[in-house]
Phi, psi and omega in degrees: 000137187267319189228139168236126174265117186253129176236118174285147188215130171218100182053064180244041181299333183291330191232348190299316183299319184291322180294313178299317178298316181295319182296314179295321179296321178295319178296317181294314184294332180263006179056045181256126178287109184200183182216160173247127185235126177258120178264098184274126184259031174105036183292146179238011183253014179091008181305319181303311180295322177295320179299313182296311183295332179278354178101013179264159171268144184242136173240129181268127183243113185282326184280123185291152176128143179298320177293318181297317181297315178295320181300311177294321178295317179294320178301328181271354182293145181260342182279155177276345170246137180243129169249122182243146182193152183289154182264023182263009180068018176275343173253142175266104183293353172292349177274358185304318182301334177294325176290317183297321178300320179292321179295321177297332179288347175117001176288145180274326180218131179238115187258134174286154180227116179271338190277143180302336180296336180250012181091001183279179180215135180245115180288152182307133179079001184279337186219131176304150181308313185293327180291316185288315189257353182235291191297303184297315177297321180297308180293325177294318176297316181299319179296320178292319182285317187273330187233006178059036178284122185275040182226169184251350185219085185291339186271350184299125184275353179266113180202166176230152181200161181273153179295328181292319177301306185303316182295337179269357183271336180050058182289140183235351179291139180257346183252205185295340182285355178308316186295318181284329175303319181298312184295315184294315183289327177294321177293314184298335183261012173074025179295143172286120184237141178227167186231136177240120177293134178226176180252132175261129179248157176300137181290156184264017183291144177237328188276338182210167177278167180302150180284339177297131174243115195307303183292314183296309183285333176294313177299317182295327176292312179304312181303314184294320176304313185287324179295325177279000180226083174302334179299313186271334180281320187242313190289308183297308180299322180298315180293323177297317181292324179295320180296319177298314181299315179297320177298319174300319179293322180294339180267312188280328184299316176276000176074041184287158174234132183239118181052044178079358178265119184268128178256123186224212188301324181294324179294321175300320179298315179297319181296318178296323174299316180296316179295315180298315178293321180296317180297314179299321180293316179298316179300319180294329176298318181293315177300312181295320178295315182296318180295318181296318178293319180298321184275000182077010179286327178227145174283158172294149174227181186298315181299318182297313181295320183294324178298314183285341175283325183275315188255123172235184182301313184296319178294321177301314179295320177296317181294315179298316180293324177295315179297315180301315181296315180301315179300317179295325176299317177295323176293323180296320177300321178294318177296326178293324178295324177296316180301319187290340178256024174071031180060030179260213183286147182244160168275095192298321179306322177279312184296321183294345175287348173259319183289313184295315174294329180294314181294318182297312181293320178297322178291320176297320181294319178296316178299319180296313178302308178300314180294327178294321175298314185295313178300320179300318181293315180296323182286350183296319177300316178301314182293327179286000000 
Protein backbone atom coordinates (compact mmCIF):
# COMPACT_ATOMS: atom_id res chain seq x y z
CA UNK A 1 0.00 0.00 0.00
CA UNK A 2 1.38 3.39 -1.01
CA UNK A 3 -0.67 5.95 0.94
CA UNK A 4 -2.57 6.16 4.21
CA UNK A 5 -4.68 9.24 4.88
CA UNK A 6 -4.89 9.69 8.66
CA UNK A 7 -7.61 11.80 10.28
CA UNK A 8 -7.61 12.45 14.04
CA UNK A 9 -11.17 12.52 15.27
CA UNK A 10 -12.99 13.65 18.41
CA UNK A 11 -16.74 14.04 17.93
CA UNK A 12 -16.66 15.02 14.26
CA UNK A 13 -20.05 13.55 13.25
CA UNK A 14 -20.96 16.74 11.35
CA UNK A 15 -18.08 16.55 8.89
CA UNK A 16 -16.39 13.15 9.07
CA UNK A 17 -18.38 11.44 6.31
CA UNK A 18 -17.62 14.26 3.86
CA UNK A 19 -13.90 14.16 4.69
CA UNK A 20 -13.66 10.38 4.26
CA UNK A 21 -15.61 10.55 1.00
CA UNK A 22 -13.29 13.22 -0.46
CA UNK A 23 -10.21 11.33 0.65
CA UNK A 24 -11.33 8.03 -0.86
CA UNK A 25 -12.48 9.82 -4.01
CA UNK A 26 -9.07 11.47 -4.45
CA UNK A 27 -7.24 8.16 -4.10
CA UNK A 28 -9.55 6.41 -6.56
CA UNK A 29 -9.45 9.15 -9.20
CA UNK A 30 -5.65 9.32 -9.06
CA UNK A 31 -5.33 5.51 -9.11
CA UNK A 32 -3.40 5.57 -5.84
CA UNK A 33 -3.32 2.38 -3.80
CA UNK A 34 -4.27 3.62 -0.38
CA UNK A 35 -6.56 3.68 2.64
CA UNK A 36 -8.32 6.16 4.88
CA UNK A 37 -7.73 5.70 8.60
CA UNK A 38 -9.65 7.50 11.34
CA UNK A 39 -7.84 7.73 14.70
CA UNK A 40 -10.77 8.12 17.08
CA UNK A 41 -9.91 9.78 20.38
CA UNK A 42 -13.00 8.77 22.34
CA UNK A 43 -15.90 10.15 20.31
CA UNK A 44 -19.37 9.86 21.80
CA UNK A 45 -21.41 11.23 18.90
CA UNK A 46 -21.31 8.22 16.58
CA UNK A 47 -18.20 9.28 14.67
CA UNK A 48 -16.81 5.74 14.79
CA UNK A 49 -19.87 4.26 13.13
CA UNK A 50 -19.90 7.04 10.52
CA UNK A 51 -16.25 6.37 9.67
CA UNK A 52 -16.83 2.65 9.23
CA UNK A 53 -19.94 3.17 7.07
CA UNK A 54 -18.00 5.65 4.93
CA UNK A 55 -15.31 3.06 4.18
CA UNK A 56 -12.56 4.13 6.56
CA UNK A 57 -10.55 1.96 8.90
CA UNK A 58 -10.85 3.00 12.56
CA UNK A 59 -8.21 2.92 15.28
CA UNK A 60 -9.35 3.63 18.82
CA UNK A 61 -7.00 5.84 20.83
CA UNK A 62 -7.56 5.87 24.59
CA UNK A 63 -5.04 8.55 25.56
CA UNK A 64 -6.47 12.01 24.99
CA UNK A 65 -4.70 14.60 22.88
CA UNK A 66 -4.29 15.59 19.24
CA UNK A 67 -0.73 14.28 19.19
CA UNK A 68 -1.71 10.98 20.78
CA UNK A 69 -4.45 10.43 18.20
CA UNK A 70 -2.11 11.13 15.30
CA UNK A 71 0.70 9.04 16.74
CA UNK A 72 -1.50 5.96 17.12
CA UNK A 73 -3.06 6.49 13.72
CA UNK A 74 0.31 6.80 12.02
CA UNK A 75 1.61 3.76 13.88
CA UNK A 76 -1.30 1.71 12.50
CA UNK A 77 -0.94 3.08 8.95
CA UNK A 78 -0.05 0.59 6.25
CA UNK A 79 1.10 3.05 3.60
CA UNK A 80 4.71 4.14 3.11
CA UNK A 81 3.42 7.67 2.57
CA UNK A 82 1.21 9.35 5.19
CA UNK A 83 -1.19 12.21 4.52
CA UNK A 84 -2.62 13.73 7.70
CA UNK A 85 -5.40 16.26 7.99
CA UNK A 86 -8.16 17.38 10.34
CA UNK A 87 -11.64 15.89 10.01
CA UNK A 88 -13.52 19.19 10.32
CA UNK A 89 -13.84 19.71 6.54
CA UNK A 90 -11.60 22.78 6.59
CA UNK A 91 -9.15 20.93 4.33
CA UNK A 92 -10.12 19.50 0.96
CA UNK A 93 -8.71 15.98 0.89
CA UNK A 94 -9.16 15.90 -2.88
CA UNK A 95 -5.83 17.77 -2.90
CA UNK A 96 -4.06 14.71 -1.49
CA UNK A 97 -2.65 13.56 -4.88
CA UNK A 98 -0.61 16.79 -5.09
CA UNK A 99 1.12 15.82 -1.85
CA UNK A 100 1.67 12.28 -3.07
CA UNK A 101 3.26 13.59 -6.27
CA UNK A 102 5.82 15.56 -4.24
CA UNK A 103 6.56 12.57 -2.03
CA UNK A 104 7.14 10.45 -5.14
CA UNK A 105 9.70 13.05 -6.26
CA UNK A 106 11.77 12.19 -3.19
CA UNK A 107 10.69 14.77 -0.64
CA UNK A 108 10.50 13.55 2.96
CA UNK A 109 7.86 16.02 4.13
CA UNK A 110 5.37 18.04 2.09
CA UNK A 111 3.65 20.82 4.00
CA UNK A 112 0.43 22.49 3.01
CA UNK A 113 0.41 26.28 3.10
CA UNK A 114 -2.78 28.23 3.74
CA UNK A 115 -1.15 31.66 3.98
CA UNK A 116 -0.80 34.03 1.00
CA UNK A 117 2.95 34.35 1.72
CA UNK A 118 3.33 30.76 0.52
CA UNK A 119 0.73 30.93 -2.24
CA UNK A 120 -2.18 29.65 -0.15
CA UNK A 121 -5.66 31.02 0.32
CA UNK A 122 -7.86 31.52 3.38
CA UNK A 123 -11.57 31.71 2.68
CA UNK A 124 -13.63 34.29 4.61
CA UNK A 125 -14.40 33.05 8.10
CA UNK A 126 -12.01 30.12 7.86
CA UNK A 127 -9.37 31.40 10.30
CA UNK A 128 -9.64 33.76 13.28
CA UNK A 129 -8.05 37.17 12.80
CA UNK A 130 -5.42 36.63 15.50
CA UNK A 131 -4.42 33.25 14.05
CA UNK A 132 -4.10 34.56 10.50
CA UNK A 133 -2.29 37.83 11.14
CA UNK A 134 -0.48 37.20 14.45
CA UNK A 135 -0.07 33.59 15.57
CA UNK A 136 0.63 31.75 12.33
CA UNK A 137 2.93 34.38 10.77
CA UNK A 138 4.81 34.83 14.05
CA UNK A 139 5.42 31.12 14.70
CA UNK A 140 6.25 30.49 11.06
CA UNK A 141 8.80 33.32 11.11
CA UNK A 142 10.28 31.96 14.34
CA UNK A 143 10.54 28.49 12.82
CA UNK A 144 12.35 29.84 9.76
CA UNK A 145 14.67 32.00 11.88
CA UNK A 146 15.38 29.60 14.73
CA UNK A 147 15.35 26.25 12.94
CA UNK A 148 15.84 27.10 9.23
CA UNK A 149 12.44 25.59 8.36
CA UNK A 150 11.85 26.31 4.63
CA UNK A 151 8.07 26.78 4.87
CA UNK A 152 5.60 29.60 5.50
CA UNK A 153 2.81 27.92 7.52
CA UNK A 154 4.02 25.69 10.36
CA UNK A 155 0.55 25.26 11.81
CA UNK A 156 -1.09 23.84 8.69
CA UNK A 157 -2.51 20.44 9.60
CA UNK A 158 -2.66 19.09 6.05
CA UNK A 159 0.69 17.55 5.17
CA UNK A 160 2.35 14.46 3.80
CA UNK A 161 5.48 12.63 4.88
CA UNK A 162 7.21 9.31 4.54
CA UNK A 163 6.80 6.64 7.18
CA UNK A 164 10.59 6.31 7.31
CA UNK A 165 11.01 9.98 8.20
CA UNK A 166 8.37 9.79 10.91
CA UNK A 167 9.93 6.70 12.49
CA UNK A 168 13.25 8.54 12.82
CA UNK A 169 11.88 11.70 14.49
CA UNK A 170 10.80 10.17 17.82
CA UNK A 171 8.02 12.70 18.35
CA UNK A 172 6.87 13.10 21.93
CA UNK A 173 4.30 15.91 22.06
CA UNK A 174 0.73 14.90 22.86
CA UNK A 175 -1.16 18.11 22.07
CA UNK A 176 -1.51 20.55 19.18
CA UNK A 177 2.25 21.21 19.16
CA UNK A 178 2.74 17.71 17.72
CA UNK A 179 2.46 19.19 14.22
CA UNK A 180 5.14 21.82 14.78
CA UNK A 181 7.39 19.32 16.55
CA UNK A 182 7.35 17.21 13.40
CA UNK A 183 8.39 20.11 11.18
CA UNK A 184 11.12 21.41 13.49
CA UNK A 185 12.72 18.03 14.07
CA UNK A 186 12.51 17.18 10.36
CA UNK A 187 14.31 20.41 9.52
CA UNK A 188 16.96 19.88 12.19
CA UNK A 189 17.69 16.45 10.74
CA UNK A 190 18.08 17.77 7.22
CA UNK A 191 14.91 16.28 5.73
CA UNK A 192 13.95 17.31 2.21
CA UNK A 193 10.88 19.52 2.56
CA UNK A 194 8.47 21.00 0.03
CA UNK A 195 5.41 23.22 0.26
CA UNK A 196 2.06 22.90 -1.50
CA UNK A 197 -0.32 25.90 -1.56
CA UNK A 198 -3.83 24.95 -0.46
CA UNK A 199 -7.15 26.59 0.36
CA UNK A 200 -8.52 26.68 3.90
CA UNK A 201 -12.31 26.56 4.20
CA UNK A 202 -14.54 27.35 7.20
CA UNK A 203 -14.93 24.18 9.20
CA UNK A 204 -18.31 22.48 9.00
CA UNK A 205 -18.81 21.74 12.68
CA UNK A 206 -22.26 22.48 14.07
CA UNK A 207 -22.29 20.60 17.37
CA UNK A 208 -19.20 22.08 19.02
CA UNK A 209 -16.54 24.76 18.72
CA UNK A 210 -13.03 24.04 17.36
CA UNK A 211 -10.68 22.04 19.60
CA UNK A 212 -7.88 24.59 19.22
CA UNK A 213 -7.49 27.00 22.16
CA UNK A 214 -5.62 30.14 21.13
CA UNK A 215 -3.81 31.08 24.35
CA UNK A 216 -3.19 27.56 25.67
CA UNK A 217 -1.99 26.06 22.40
CA UNK A 218 -0.07 29.19 21.45
CA UNK A 219 1.85 29.09 24.74
CA UNK A 220 2.53 25.34 24.37
CA UNK A 221 3.93 25.96 20.90
CA UNK A 222 6.12 28.84 22.08
CA UNK A 223 7.34 26.76 25.02
CA UNK A 224 8.21 23.92 22.69
CA UNK A 225 10.10 26.25 20.32
CA UNK A 226 12.22 27.49 23.21
CA UNK A 227 12.85 24.06 24.72
CA UNK A 228 14.15 22.82 21.37
CA UNK A 229 16.44 25.82 21.03
CA UNK A 230 18.90 26.27 23.92
CA UNK A 231 20.50 28.95 21.77
CA UNK A 232 17.47 31.26 21.89
CA UNK A 233 16.24 30.25 25.35
CA UNK A 234 19.56 30.42 27.23
CA UNK A 235 22.54 31.46 25.09
CA UNK A 236 21.30 34.63 23.40
CA UNK A 237 19.74 36.13 26.57
CA UNK A 238 22.85 35.09 28.52
CA UNK A 239 25.23 36.78 26.12
CA UNK A 240 23.01 39.86 26.19
CA UNK A 241 23.22 40.04 29.98
CA UNK A 242 26.99 39.59 29.88
CA UNK A 243 27.28 42.44 27.37
CA UNK A 244 25.15 44.71 29.57
CA UNK A 245 27.26 43.80 32.61
CA UNK A 246 30.55 44.48 30.84
CA UNK A 247 29.22 47.82 29.61
CA UNK A 248 28.30 48.66 33.19
CA UNK A 249 31.82 47.81 34.32
CA UNK A 250 33.28 50.00 31.61
CA UNK A 251 31.29 52.93 32.95
CA UNK A 252 31.34 52.32 36.71
CA UNK A 253 34.87 51.01 37.29
CA UNK A 254 36.53 54.33 36.37
CA UNK A 255 33.64 56.20 38.05
CA UNK A 256 32.39 58.02 34.95
CA UNK A 257 29.59 60.56 35.00
CA UNK A 258 27.24 60.81 32.03
CA UNK A 259 25.00 63.88 31.74
CA UNK A 260 25.57 64.56 35.41
CA UNK A 261 24.72 61.01 36.48
CA UNK A 262 27.48 59.43 38.57
CA UNK A 263 28.07 55.69 38.23
CA UNK A 264 29.81 54.13 41.19
CA UNK A 265 30.04 50.96 43.30
CA UNK A 266 26.32 50.25 43.21
CA UNK A 267 26.45 50.14 39.41
CA UNK A 268 29.27 47.62 39.72
CA UNK A 269 27.02 45.40 41.86
CA UNK A 270 24.22 45.49 39.30
CA UNK A 271 26.72 44.85 36.50
CA UNK A 272 28.16 41.86 38.35
CA UNK A 273 24.66 40.45 38.80
CA UNK A 274 24.06 40.74 35.04
CA UNK A 275 27.38 39.05 34.24
CA UNK A 276 26.81 36.19 36.69
CA UNK A 277 23.26 35.52 35.52
CA UNK A 278 24.29 35.80 31.87
CA UNK A 279 27.23 33.46 32.31
CA UNK A 280 25.08 30.91 34.14
CA UNK A 281 22.48 31.08 31.37
CA UNK A 282 25.17 30.58 28.71
CA UNK A 283 26.59 27.59 30.60
CA UNK A 284 23.10 26.13 30.85
CA UNK A 285 22.72 26.43 27.06
CA UNK A 286 25.80 24.23 26.67
CA UNK A 287 24.53 21.72 29.23
CA UNK A 288 21.05 21.59 27.69
CA UNK A 289 22.43 21.18 24.17
CA UNK A 290 24.77 18.38 25.25
CA UNK A 291 21.96 16.53 27.01
CA UNK A 292 19.57 16.97 24.07
CA UNK A 293 22.14 15.65 21.57
CA UNK A 294 22.97 12.65 23.76
CA UNK A 295 19.29 11.79 24.16
CA UNK A 296 18.55 12.17 20.44
CA UNK A 297 16.25 15.15 20.96
CA UNK A 298 18.46 17.38 18.80
CA UNK A 299 21.07 16.56 16.16
CA UNK A 300 24.68 17.61 16.38
CA UNK A 301 25.53 20.76 14.47
CA UNK A 302 28.75 22.45 13.37
CA UNK A 303 28.97 24.76 16.38
CA UNK A 304 28.40 21.93 18.81
CA UNK A 305 31.17 19.81 17.28
CA UNK A 306 33.49 22.81 17.16
CA UNK A 307 32.89 23.55 20.84
CA UNK A 308 33.94 20.07 21.91
CA UNK A 309 37.00 20.22 19.68
CA UNK A 310 38.14 23.47 21.28
CA UNK A 311 36.92 23.05 24.85
CA UNK A 312 37.64 20.01 27.00
CA UNK A 313 37.72 19.32 30.73
CA UNK A 314 41.36 20.32 31.17
CA UNK A 315 40.98 23.66 29.39
CA UNK A 316 37.81 24.40 31.33
CA UNK A 317 39.57 23.68 34.59
CA UNK A 318 42.49 25.93 33.64
CA UNK A 319 40.21 28.81 32.66
CA UNK A 320 38.13 28.41 35.79
CA UNK A 321 41.15 28.18 38.05
CA UNK A 322 42.72 31.22 36.37
CA UNK A 323 39.59 33.30 36.91
CA UNK A 324 39.33 32.14 40.50
CA UNK A 325 42.98 33.01 41.24
CA UNK A 326 42.63 36.50 39.74
CA UNK A 327 39.52 37.05 41.83
CA UNK A 328 41.30 35.94 45.00
CA UNK A 329 44.21 38.30 44.23
CA UNK A 330 41.80 41.23 43.94
CA UNK A 331 40.14 40.29 47.21
CA UNK A 332 43.54 39.99 48.86
CA UNK A 333 44.36 43.51 47.65
CA UNK A 334 41.17 44.76 49.29
CA UNK A 335 42.09 43.01 52.54
CA UNK A 336 45.53 44.63 52.35
CA UNK A 337 43.91 48.06 52.08
CA UNK A 338 41.93 47.27 55.21
CA UNK A 339 45.13 46.16 56.96
CA UNK A 340 46.89 49.40 56.02
CA UNK A 341 44.25 51.47 57.83
CA UNK A 342 44.57 49.35 60.96
CA UNK A 343 41.43 47.32 60.20
CA UNK A 344 39.47 50.52 60.59
CA UNK A 345 37.10 52.42 58.33
CA UNK A 346 37.57 52.13 54.56
CA UNK A 347 36.78 54.32 51.60
CA UNK A 348 34.10 51.99 50.31
CA UNK A 349 33.76 53.70 46.93
CA UNK A 350 37.42 52.85 46.37
CA UNK A 351 37.61 49.45 48.09
CA UNK A 352 34.51 48.05 46.40
CA UNK A 353 36.22 48.50 43.04
CA UNK A 354 38.50 45.69 44.18
CA UNK A 355 36.00 43.61 46.14
CA UNK A 356 33.17 43.43 43.57
CA UNK A 357 35.34 42.39 40.59
CA UNK A 358 37.18 39.96 42.88
CA UNK A 359 34.00 38.27 44.05
CA UNK A 360 32.66 38.19 40.48
CA UNK A 361 35.80 36.61 38.99
CA UNK A 362 36.08 34.08 41.81
CA UNK A 363 32.44 33.09 41.33
CA UNK A 364 32.84 32.81 37.56
CA UNK A 365 35.89 30.64 38.09
CA UNK A 366 34.01 28.32 40.43
CA UNK A 367 31.10 28.08 37.99
CA UNK A 368 33.47 27.26 35.16
CA UNK A 369 35.22 24.49 37.10
CA UNK A 370 31.98 22.83 38.20
CA UNK A 371 30.33 23.19 34.78
CA UNK A 372 33.42 21.76 33.07
CA UNK A 373 33.09 18.62 35.16
CA UNK A 374 29.36 18.39 34.45
CA UNK A 375 29.75 18.89 30.69
CA UNK A 376 32.49 16.27 30.72
CA UNK A 377 30.15 13.83 32.47
CA UNK A 378 27.40 14.50 29.94
CA UNK A 379 29.90 14.16 27.11
CA UNK A 380 31.04 10.71 28.25
CA UNK A 381 28.06 9.11 26.50
CA UNK A 382 28.80 11.15 23.37
CA UNK A 383 32.47 10.12 23.41
CA UNK A 384 31.50 6.47 23.88
